[in-house]
KOLTOR-281085 format. One record per residue (C-alpha): residue in one letter; x, y, z. Coordinates in steps of 0.02 Angstrom, whole numbers, plus 50000, padded with zeros to 5 digits. Each point is the difference from the previous one (the first is absolute). Example, Ala and Ser with C-alpha at 12.3 -4.5 7.8 and 13.67 -1.06 7.14 Angstrom:
A506154977550390
S500695017249967
//
This chain:
M485404880249045
M500555009249846
P501214991549878
N501865003050026
M499775005450180
S500804990650143
M499024994850154
A500485006650170
G499224984750083
S498314993850058
V498645002950128
H498774987150064
S499054995450157
H499904985250117
P498354995850086
T500844998950172
P501175011750095
N501484989349942
T500975010449873
N501434987749979
P500284994949818
S499464982549949
G500984988949880
A498915006349857
D500335018050054
L501884997050000
A499914992449825
L499105015749938
F501205011750091
A501504991749916
R499265003549827
I499505018350009
G500535016050085
D500845002650168
H498605007050108
H498594988250047
I498645005050122
I498904987750093
V498515007150094
G499164989750136
A498405001550099
P499405012050071
Y500635009549845
N500505016250083
K501495011849990
R501074988350105
S499484982949936
W501194998749852
K501824995549971
C501185002449854
Y501244986849939
D501424999249874
R500124986849863
Q500774987550122
G498575002250124
K501035010250124
S499065013750091
R500445017449938
V499585017850047
L498815009149884
D499605017850049
V498205005449976
L499745018049948
D498405009550036
I499815010949845
E498455008849937
F499785001249812
D499005012449900
K498634989949913
D500155009749836
E501884997649999
I499814981250020
E498704998749863
D501125009949880
D501524989250039
F499094983449980
K498795002949856
W501014987949894
I499564985850118
I498115002249988
//
């Protein structure tokens, strides 16, 4: 994360299909951002859930967008 930028949230995985936030997850959610994704086994397009900072399930639309590789590299050279 770059300095002076706010975080949208977090993403992490659970080793089981259970994507419900744990107590530790809720403590993290309360500190940063408002979109927190938990991915559970089998780690496919439907095995994740998004939560707000209170741990309530929320809708997060997923967009299928193709990017031009050269355009991405030009936009993010400052990160590398």
